[in-house]
C-alpha positions in Angstrom: 28.2 41.7 -38.7 27.0 42.4 -35.2 26.8 45.8 -33.7 29.6 47.0 -31.5 28.6 48.6 -28.2 30.9 51.7 -28.3 32.0 54.5 -30.6 35.1 54.1 -32.7 37.0 56.6 -30.5 36.1 54.7 -27.3 37.2 51.4 -28.8 40.6 52.8 -29.7 41.1 54.4 -26.3 40.1 51.2 -24.5 42.3 49.2 -26.8 45.3 51.3 -26.1 44.8 51.3 -22.4 44.8 47.5 -22.6 48.3 47.6 -24.0 49.7 50.2 -21.5 49.8 47.4 -18.9 52.0 44.7 -20.3 54.4 43.1 -17.9 57.6 43.9 -19.8 59.8 46.7 -18.6 60.0 48.3 -22.0 56.2 48.8 -22.3 56.8 52.3 -23.7 58.9 50.9 -26.5 56.2 48.4 -27.2 53.5 51.0 -27.5 55.7 53.2 -29.7 56.1 50.3 -32.2 52.3 49.8 -32.6 50.4 51.8 -35.1 46.6 52.5 -35.5 45.3 50.5 -38.5 42.2 49.3 -40.2 41.1 45.9 -41.5 38.8 45.1 -44.4 35.2 44.8 -43.3 35.8 46.4 -39.9 35.1 50.1 -39.1 36.9 49.9 -35.8 40.5 51.2 -35.5 42.9 48.4 -34.6 46.5 48.2 -33.6 49.2 46.8 -35.8 52.9 46.0 -35.3 55.7 43.6 -36.2 58.7 42.0 -34.7 61.9 40.5 -36.2 62.0 36.7 -36.3 64.8 34.4 -37.5 63.9 32.2 -40.4 65.8 29.3 -38.8 68.4 28.6 -36.2 71.0 29.3 -38.9 71.8 33.0 -38.8 72.8 32.8 -42.5 69.1 32.3 -43.4 68.4 35.8 -42.2 65.3 37.3 -40.6 61.8 38.3 -41.6 59.2 40.7 -40.2 56.4 38.9 -38.4 53.3 41.1 -38.5 50.3 41.1 -36.1 47.1 42.9 -35.5 45.3 43.5 -32.2 41.5 43.8 -32.1 41.2 45.8 -28.8 38.8 44.6 -26.1 35.6 46.7 -25.8 36.0 46.8 -22.0 39.5 45.7 -20.9 38.5 43.7 -17.9 41.5 41.3 -18.3 44.6 43.3 -19.4 47.0 40.5 -18.6 45.2 38.1 -20.9 44.4 38.0 -24.6 43.0 35.5 -27.2 45.4 34.4 -29.9 43.4 33.4 -33.0 44.9 31.1 -35.5 43.9 31.2 -39.2 43.1 28.2 -41.4 44.0 27.1 -44.9 46.7 26.3 -44.4 47.8 29.6 -46.0 45.3 32.1 -44.8 46.5 35.5 -43.5 45.0 36.0 -40.0 45.1 39.8 -40.3 43.4 39.8 -43.7 40.4 37.9 -42.2 40.2 40.0 -39.1 36.5 40.8 -39.7 35.7 37.0 -39.7 37.5 36.6 -36.4 35.8 39.6 -34.9 32.4 38.1 -36.0 33.1 34.7 -34.5 34.7 36.1 -31.3 32.7 39.3 -30.9 31.3 38.2 -27.5 34.8 37.2 -26.4 36.1 40.6 -27.5 33.9 42.4 -25.0 36.4 41.7 -22.3 39.6 40.5 -24.0 41.7 41.6 -26.9 42.1 39.4 -29.9 45.6 39.0 -31.3 46.0 38.0 -34.9 49.4 36.9 -36.2 50.2 36.4 -39.9 51.8 33.0 -39.7 55.2 32.9 -41.4 54.7 32.6 -45.1 51.3 34.4 -45.1 50.0 37.9 -45.3 52.8 40.4 -44.5 55.0 37.8 -42.8 57.3 36.9 -45.6 54.5 35.9 -48.0 55.1 32.8 -49.9 52.8 33.2 -52.8 52.9 31.5 -56.2 51.4 32.9 -59.4 47.9 31.3 -59.1 45.7 31.1 -62.1 43.0 33.7 -62.3 39.3 32.8 -62.1 39.0 33.1 -65.9 42.1 31.0 -66.5 40.7 28.4 -64.1 37.5 28.3 -66.0 39.3 27.3 -69.2 42.0 25.1 -67.6 42.3 21.4 -68.4 42.2 19.9 -64.9 41.9 16.2 -65.6 44.2 13.5 -67.0 48.0 13.4 -67.5 48.1 16.9 -69.1 46.8 18.4 -65.8 49.5 16.7 -63.7 52.2 17.9 -66.1 50.9 21.5 -65.7 51.0 21.0 -61.9 54.6 19.8 -62.2 55.6 22.8 -64.3 53.8 25.3 -62.1 55.5 23.9 -59.0 59.0 24.1 -60.5 58.4 27.7 -61.5 57.0 28.5 -58.0 60.0 26.9 -56.3 62.4 29.0 -58.3 60.4 32.2 -57.5 60.2 31.6 -53.8 63.9 30.6 -53.5 63.6 29.5 -49.9 63.8 26.3 -48.0 60.1 25.6 -47.3 61.1 23.3 -44.4 61.4 26.5 -42.3 57.6 27.3 -42.8 56.0 24.3 -41.1 53.7 24.2 -38.1 56.4 23.3 -35.6 58.6 26.1 -36.9 55.8 28.6 -36.7 54.6 28.0 -33.1 57.5 29.9 -31.5 56.6 33.0 -33.6 53.3 33.2 -31.8 55.0 32.9 -28.5 57.4 35.7 -29.4 54.4 38.0 -30.0 52.8 37.0 -26.7 56.0 37.7 -24.9 56.6 41.0 -26.8 53.2 42.3 -25.9 53.6 41.2 -22.3 50.5 39.1 -21.9 50.9 36.8 -18.9 48.4 34.2 -20.1 46.5 33.6 -23.3 43.4 31.8 -24.6 43.7 30.0 -27.9 41.1 29.9 -30.7 41.8 28.0 -33.9 39.6 27.2 -36.9 40.3 24.4 -39.4 44.1 24.1 -40.0 44.3 26.8 -37.2 43.4 24.0 -34.8 46.6 22.2 -35.7 48.9 25.2 -35.0 46.9 25.9 -31.8 47.6 22.4 -30.6 51.3 22.7 -31.5 51.5 26.0 -29.7 49.9 24.4 -26.6 52.3 21.5 -26.8 55.3 23.8 -26.9 54.1 26.7 -24.6 51.2 25.2 -22.7 52.3 26.9 -19.5 51.0 30.2 -20.8 47.6 28.8 -22.0 44.5 29.2 -19.9 41.9 27.7 -22.3 41.9 26.3 -25.9 39.0 26.3 -28.3 39.3 24.2 -31.4 36.6 24.8 -34.1 36.6 22.4 -37.0 39.3 20.2 -35.6 42.3 18.7 -37.4 43.9 16.0 -35.2 47.6 15.9 -35.0 47.4 12.2 -36.1 45.4 13.0 -39.3 46.5 13.8 -42.8 44.4 16.4 -44.6 44.3 13.9 -47.5 41.6 12.1 -45.5 39.2 15.0 -46.2 37.7 13.1 -49.1 35.5 11.0 -46.8 34.1 14.0 -45.0 33.2 15.6 -48.4 31.4 12.5 -49.5 29.5 12.3 -46.2 28.5 15.9 -46.4 27.3 15.6 -50.0 25.2 12.5 -49.2 23.7 14.4 -46.2 22.7 17.2 -48.7 21.0 14.6 -50.9 19.2 13.2 -47.9 18.1 16.7 -46.7 16.6 17.4 -50.2 14.8 14.1 -50.2 13.3 14.7 -46.8 11.9 18.2 -47.7 8.8 18.0 -49.9 9.4 20.9 -52.2 13.1 20.0 -52.8 12.2 16.3 -53.4 9.5 17.2 -55.8 11.7 19.7 -57.7 14.8 17.5 -57.7 13.8 13.8 -57.6 16.6 11.4 -57.4 19.2 14.2 -56.9 22.0 11.8 -55.9 21.5 9.6 -59.0 21.4 12.7 -61.2 24.6 14.0 -59.7 26.3 10.6 -60.3 25.1 10.5 -63.9 26.3 14.1 -64.5 29.8 13.2 -63.1 30.0 10.2 -65.4 28.9 12.3 -68.4 31.5 15.0 -67.7 34.2 12.4 -67.1 33.6 10.8 -70.5 32.8 14.0 -72.4 34.0 17.4 -70.9 32.1 20.4 -72.1 33.8 23.3 -73.9 31.7 26.4 -74.3 31.7 30.2 -74.1 29.7 32.1 -71.5 29.3 35.6 -70.1 31.5 36.3 -67.1 29.2 36.6 -64.0 30.6 40.0 -63.1 32.1 41.6 -66.2 29.7 40.0 -68.7 32.7 39.5 -71.1 32.8 36.3 -73.1 34.9 33.7 -71.3 35.7 30.1 -72.2 34.6 27.3 -69.9 36.1 23.8 -70.0 33.9 21.8 -67.7 35.2 18.5 -66.4 34.1 16.1 -63.7 37.0 17.4 -61.6 36.1 21.0 -61.9 32.4 20.3 -61.2 33.1 18.1 -58.2 35.6 20.6 -56.8 33.2 23.5 -57.0 30.4 21.5 -55.4 32.8 20.5 -52.7 33.7 24.1 -51.9 30.0 25.1 -51.8 29.4 22.6 -48.9 31.5 24.8 -46.6 28.6 27.3 -46.3 24.9 26.6 -45.8 24.0 29.6 -48.0 26.0 28.1 -50.9 25.0 24.6 -50.1 21.4 25.7 -50.8 22.3 26.3 -54.4 23.7 22.8 -55.1 20.5 21.0 -56.2 19.8 23.9 -58.6 23.3 23.9 -60.1 23.2 20.1 -60.6 19.9 20.3 -62.4 20.8 23.3 -64.6 24.2 21.9 -65.5 22.6 18.6 -66.5 20.2 20.6 -68.7 23.1 22.4 -70.4 22.7 25.8 -68.6 26.2 26.4 -67.2 25.7 29.9 -65.9 24.6 28.9 -62.4 27.6 26.6 -62.1 30.0 29.4 -63.2 28.4 31.8 -60.6 28.9 29.2 -57.9 32.5 28.6 -59.0 33.2 32.3 -58.8 31.8 32.5 -55.2 33.9 29.6 -54.1 37.2 30.6 -55.7 39.5 30.6 -52.6 42.9 29.9 -54.1 43.8 33.5 -54.4 43.2 33.9 -50.6 45.8 31.3 -49.7 49.6 31.6 -49.7 50.2 28.5 -51.8 53.9 28.4 -51.0 53.2 28.2 -47.3 50.2 25.9 -48.0 52.5 23.4 -49.8 55.1 23.7 -47.1 52.6 22.4 -44.6 50.9 19.7 -46.6 54.2 18.4 -48.1 56.0 18.4 -44.7 53.2 17.1 -42.6 50.3 15.5 -44.6 52.1 13.9 -47.5 54.5 11.8 -45.4 51.6 9.9 -43.7 49.1 9.8 -46.6 50.0 6.1 -47.2 48.9 5.3 -43.6 45.3 6.2 -44.4 42.8 3.3 -44.7 41.8 2.4 -48.3 38.1 3.4 -47.8 39.3 6.9 -46.9 41.7 7.4 -49.8 39.3 5.9 -52.4 37.3 9.1 -52.8 37.5 11.6 -55.7 39.1 14.4 -53.8 41.5 12.2 -51.8 42.7 10.5 -54.9 43.1 13.8 -56.7 45.0 15.3 -53.7 47.2 12.3 -53.4 48.1 12.4 -57.1 48.8 16.1 -56.9 51.0 15.8 -53.8 52.9 12.9 -55.4 53.9 15.4 -58.1 54.4 18.6 -56.0 56.2 17.3 -52.9 59.2 15.6 -54.4 59.9 18.9 -56.2 59.6 21.1 -53.2 61.6 18.7 -51.0 60.2 19.8 -47.6 61.7 18.0 -44.7 59.1 15.6 -43.3 57.8 16.3 -39.8 59.3 14.3 -37.0 57.2 11.3 -35.9 56.4 12.8 -32.5 54.7 15.7 -34.3 51.8 13.2 -35.1 51.3 12.2 -31.5 47.9 13.4 -30.1 48.2 16.4 -27.8 48.5 15.2 -24.2 47.3 18.1 -22.1 45.3 19.2 -19.1 44.5 22.6 -20.6 40.7 23.1 -20.5 39.7 22.5 -24.1 36.4 23.0 -26.0 36.1 21.2 -29.4 33.4 22.3 -31.8 32.2 20.4 -34.9 29.6 20.9 -37.5 27.5 17.9 -38.3 27.5 18.8 -42.0 31.2 19.8 -42.1 32.8 18.7 -45.5 36.3 19.1 -44.1 36.7 18.4 -40.4 33.9 16.0 -39.3 33.0 15.3 -35.7 35.0 12.1 -35.8 38.2 14.1 -36.2 37.5 16.0 -33.0 37.1 12.7 -31.2 40.4 11.5 -32.5 42.1 14.8 -31.5 40.9 14.6 -27.9 42.0 11.1 -27.0 44.8 12.4 -24.7 43.1 15.6 -23.6 42.3 15.2 -20.0 40.0 18.2 -19.6 38.2 18.4 -22.9 34.5 18.8 -24.0 33.3 18.1 -27.6 30.1 19.8 -28.8 28.5 19.1 -32.2 26.1 21.5 -34.0 24.2 19.0 -36.1 23.3 21.4 -39.0 26.4 23.6 -39.0 29.0 23.3 -41.7 32.6 24.4 -41.3 33.6 26.7 -38.4 30.8 26.5 -35.9 31.3 29.8 -34.1 30.7 31.8 -37.3 27.2 30.4 -37.8 25.6 29.4 -34.5 25.3 30.5 -30.9 28.8 29.0 -30.3 30.2 32.6 -30.2 28.4 33.0 -26.8 29.4 29.5 -25.6 33.1 30.1 -26.4 32.9 33.4 -24.5 31.4 31.7 -21.5 33.9 28.9 -21.6 36.8 31.4 -21.7 35.3 33.4 -18.9 34.9 30.5 -16.5 37.6 28.2 -17.7 35.4 25.2 -18.0 32.1 24.0 -19.5 30.4 22.7 -16.4 27.5 25.1 -16.2 27.2 26.0 -19.9 24.2 24.7 -21.7 25.0 23.9 -25.4 21.3 23.2 -26.3 21.3 26.2 -28.7 23.7 24.4 -31.0 20.8 22.1 -32.0 19.0 25.0 -33.7 18.6 24.4 -37.4 21.1 26.5 -39.3 20.4 25.2 -42.8 19.4 27.6 -45.6 16.4 27.0 -47.8 17.1 25.1 -51.0 16.6 27.1 -54.2 13.8 25.5 -56.3 14.4 27.7 -59.3 16.7 30.5 -60.5 14.7 33.1 -58.6 13.4 31.7 -55.3 13.9 29.2 -52.5 11.6 26.6 -51.1 8.6 27.5 -48.9 9.9 25.9 -45.7 11.9 28.4 -43.6 15.0 27.5 -41.7 16.3 29.6 -38.8 20.0 30.6 -38.6 21.8 32.0 -35.7 19.9 32.2 -32.4 
């Protein structure tokens, strides 16, 4: 985490002064409703609040408390403006990952407050969470074949009964007015938008509905409105093949892991035919735990490790050790990539069933015919009929047609939202710039100089005089050549 250029007391005073200047006549009431608060991973004192929002246009559906957190500006140079940051997932709580946003937008924060809203169904905003399996339960779970799909069906039915709400009210289009209500409540005249991953979809929808209040928009790891998340499979395959090529191009990795791609394919085939059932020590508690290792579990864990260059560096080692029958490195990697507990799965399913499932059959065969896409499609075909989320209207899938100055960022190694997705998203954007960081993975601002570039873009409202050359700096981590060390060649990270 970067250093912050002021004491905690000064940050709080500056932050409060930013909010004593909203345009609303009831500014005193607004201030009275905000409370000092803290966020995990941040020492700074923040401001938290909530407003009442209707669940739907039908009063009988009731209301819920929409919660938000403000990361105050260090120097409040633009009190009438703020940056609204949209979380990903779908299903992440924006307020729970405040530290991540502060890291990616630290330069932006020097002059503008960052507003984080728990999107409806996440965090403290009527959380829609199912009883997800624990890490230990996931280790032992049977996750391939008909038995796995039956478990998914049962779990979904139980979850639906627990949530006891129409998930059609928790889609992207329904959520966008909540963010506008927060902007209006706080009295910001204009806002800048920053979205990462799924957060780029809700950012685009907000801009579509309330673009008159938007000064700039930054989309980092772009999900086009026209695209189903089921198409992620091809991005994963491309990212994995890039890893194999990187290993082959580096002498020490190539010597240590010759024919890594072939070894991976052979291991997948082996696990598909004969899953491994064994007992290992838990990586943190050292208690005996059962591992049922299938091709699905192995591929899913490798897939999640591609989101981070530091975890990506472990993949060759994990493939080799697993092939040798040493499953401890795999289990350690799986524990570090276990993100299910961080997502509100009820809200997640509302989004994918309402927006992605309805158009998955429109995807080209070469996109769907990948391990993860096939797995996702099979799962959604079980889950979505049970949840019965109303499908998005067809105009929801139209590309955003806007003149808002927009900066799109893509990682060349991104296993989720490849650069081609950004190109698809910007076909109707009349004032857009797309920059690619060749060796970045998912969320470019978190791992490159893009944090400075985004701040410059927001400051001047265009990219005309901004030099993105720093994005070309190599951000890849060194591959591990054994259980204790990495390869000799060094790789730089953030400039």
